[in-house]
C-alpha positions as CSV (number, residue, x, y, z in Angstrom):
1,X,-11.0,0.1,-24.9
2,X,-7.8,2.1,-24.2
3,X,-7.6,4.9,-21.7
4,X,-6.5,8.4,-22.7
5,X,-3.1,9.3,-21.5
6,X,-4.5,12.1,-19.3
7,X,-6.7,9.7,-17.3
8,X,-3.8,7.2,-17.0
9,X,-1.6,10.0,-15.6
10,X,-4.3,11.0,-13.2
11,X,-4.7,7.5,-11.9
12,X,-0.9,7.3,-11.6
13,X,-0.8,10.6,-9.7
14,X,-3.6,9.5,-7.3
15,X,-1.8,6.2,-6.7
16,X,1.4,7.9,-5.8
17,X,-0.5,10.0,-3.3
18,X,-2.0,6.8,-1.9
19,X,1.5,5.4,-1.5
20,X,2.6,8.4,0.4
21,X,-0.5,8.2,2.6
22,X,0.1,4.5,3.3
23,X,3.7,5.0,4.3
24,X,2.7,7.9,6.6
25,X,0.0,5.7,8.1
26,X,2.5,3.0,8.7
27,X,5.0,5.4,10.3
28,X,2.1,6.6,12.6
29,X,1.9,3.0,13.9
30,X,-0.9,1.6,11.8
31,X,1.1,-0.6,9.4
32,X,-1.5,-3.4,9.5
33,X,-4.2,-1.1,8.3
34,X,-1.9,0.4,5.7
35,X,-1.3,-3.1,4.4
36,X,-5.0,-3.8,4.2
37,X,-5.7,-0.6,2.3
38,X,-2.8,-1.3,-0.1
39,X,-4.1,-4.8,-0.8
40,X,-7.6,-3.4,-1.6
41,X,-6.0,-0.8,-3.9
42,X,-4.0,-3.5,-5.6
43,X,-7.2,-5.6,-6.2
44,X,-8.9,-2.6,-7.8
45,X,-6.0,-1.8,-10.1
46,X,-4.5,-5.2,-11.1
47,X,-6.5,-5.8,-14.3
48,X,-6.8,-2.4,-15.9
49,X,-3.7,-0.7,-14.4
50,X,-1.0,-3.4,-13.8
51,X,1.8,-0.9,-13.5
52,X,0.0,1.0,-10.7
53,X,-0.8,-2.4,-9.1
54,X,2.9,-3.2,-9.2
55,X,3.6,0.0,-7.3
56,X,1.2,-1.1,-4.6
57,X,2.9,-4.5,-4.5
58,X,6.2,-2.8,-3.8
59,X,4.6,-0.8,-1.0
60,X,3.0,-4.0,0.4
61,X,6.5,-5.6,0.6
62,X,7.8,-2.5,2.4
63,X,4.9,-2.4,4.8
64,X,5.0,-6.1,5.6
65,X,8.7,-5.8,6.5
66,X,7.7,-3.0,8.8
67,X,5.0,-5.2,10.4
68,X,7.2,-8.3,10.6
69,X,10.3,-6.7,12.1
70,X,8.6,-4.2,14.3
71,X,9.6,-5.2,17.9
72,X,6.7,-5.8,20.2
73,X,5.8,-3.1,22.7
74,X,6.4,-3.8,26.3
75,X,3.9,-6.4,27.6
76,X,3.1,-7.6,24.1
77,X,4.0,-11.2,23.1
78,X,2.6,-11.3,19.7
79,X,0.5,-14.3,20.7
80,X,-3.1,-14.3,21.5
């Protein structure tokens, strides 16, 4: 079953809003949570909407760089 173009465009539009929200969440200091949400979104989209899933893959790569290269706050060692 193919999806009408209007529905596909709506999903794309919602996904772009999700991307903006995830980036804002990361900038606000919650990059880990943004990564988790992006991964869940990717899981929901990957089969029926691979192009939109790819968009979330790109965001995940951006967010993981943010998490990986973010210097620890004073007193944090990064080890538990």
